VOPAGU-2260 file (C-alpha; in pm, 1 decimal, decimal comma):
REM VOPAGU-2260
SITE   aa  ch    i         X         Y         Z
SITE  MET   A    0   -1815,7     843,2     405,0
SITE  ALA   A    1   -1461,8     695,2     452,0
SITE  SER   A    2   -1361,9     347,8     351,1
SITE  ALA   A    3   -1074,0     131,3     331,0
SITE  TRP   A    4    -930,9    -184,0     166,3
SITE  PHE   A    5    -600,5    -359,6     147,8
SITE  GLY   A    6    -368,5    -454,9    -133,8
SITE  PRO   A    7     -52,6    -461,2    -288,4
SITE  CYS   A    8     122,7    -174,1    -471,0
SITE  PRO   A    9      80,6    -258,6    -850,4
SITE  HIS   A   10     454,2    -141,9    -898,9
SITE  CYS   A   11     665,3    -281,8    -608,0
SITE  ASN   A   12     419,3    -523,8    -433,3
SITE  ILE   A   13     444,1    -379,0     -72,0
SITE  SER   A   14     138,7    -403,5     133,5
SITE  LEU   A   15     -85,2     -82,6     122,2
SITE  SER   A   16    -392,7      40,0     306,9
SITE  TYR   A   17    -624,4     235,9      47,2
SITE  LEU   A   18    -806,5     490,9     248,2
SITE  GLN   A   19   -1096,7     638,3      36,2
SITE  GLY   A   20   -1272,8     972,2     132,1
SITE  VAL   A   21   -1036,2    1090,7     411,4
SITE  THR   A   22    -850,4    1423,4     462,6
SITE  GLY   A   23    -556,9    1433,4     219,8
SITE  SER   A   24    -729,7    1192,4     -38,2
SITE  THR   A   25    -612,3    1268,5    -417,7
SITE  MET   A   26    -683,0    1107,2    -745,1
SITE  THR   A   27    -330,3    1060,4    -815,1
SITE  PRO   A   28    -174,3     894,0    -463,1
SITE  GLN   A   29     194,5     785,1    -445,2
SITE  CYS   A   30     303,0     447,6    -325,9
SITE  PRO   A   31     516,5     514,9       9,0
SITE  GLY   A   32     755,2     262,7    -109,5
SITE  CYS   A   33     846,4     320,1    -460,9
SITE  HIS   A   34     702,3     691,0    -497,3
SITE  GLN   A   35     498,3     576,5    -836,5
SITE  VAL   A   36     166,7     714,6    -869,0
SITE  VAL   A   37    -119,2     452,3    -825,9
SITE  THR   A   38    -425,8     456,2   -1065,6
SITE  VAL   A   39    -743,6     455,6    -826,6
SITE  PRO   A   40   -1116,9     504,1    -901,6
SITE  ARG   A   41   -1179,9     729,9    -616,3
SITE  ALA   A   42    -957,1     987,9    -418,3
SITE  THR   A   43    -753,5     787,9    -211,5
SITE  LEU   A   44    -480,6     826,5      64,7
SITE  LEU   A   45    -222,8     536,5      40,4
SITE  MET   A   46     -54,2     404,0     341,6
SITE  ALA   A   47     206,9     113,4     394,5
SITE  ASP   A   48       4,0    -161,1     575,1
SITE  HIS   A   49     212,8    -294,4     884,5
SITE  SER   A   50     -99,8    -454,5    1048,0
SITE  ARG   A   51       4,4    -798,4     910,7
SITE  PRO   A   52     348,9    -975,9     960,6
SITE  ALA   A   53     563,9    -978,0     662,1
SITE  PRO   A   54     638,4   -1335,3     553,0
SITE  LEU   A   55     924,1   -1508,0     713,9
SITE  LEU   A   56    1257,0   -1492,1     525,0
SITE  ARG   A   57    1487,0   -1788,2     606,8
SITE  PRO   A   58    1852,1   -1723,5     590,0
SITE  PRO   A   59    2039,4   -1954,9     353,0
SITE  ASP   A   60    2148,9   -2320,0     465,3
SITE  PRO   A   61    2505,2   -2295,1     546,8
SITE  ARG   A   62    2569,9   -2647,4     426,7
């Protein structure tokens, strides 16, 4: 049975979806952002998580 959880990349801290037990899963998945191998306990497919809005970055105050 497939399962999923959400968390950051341990290297570049982008939001990821960790999909376990799906087609394409591997024990050495690469982060789609920094392309570093992420250590996982089960065969996992990593995808960038765009389901939640990114934090709002305000432009610098022109004063």
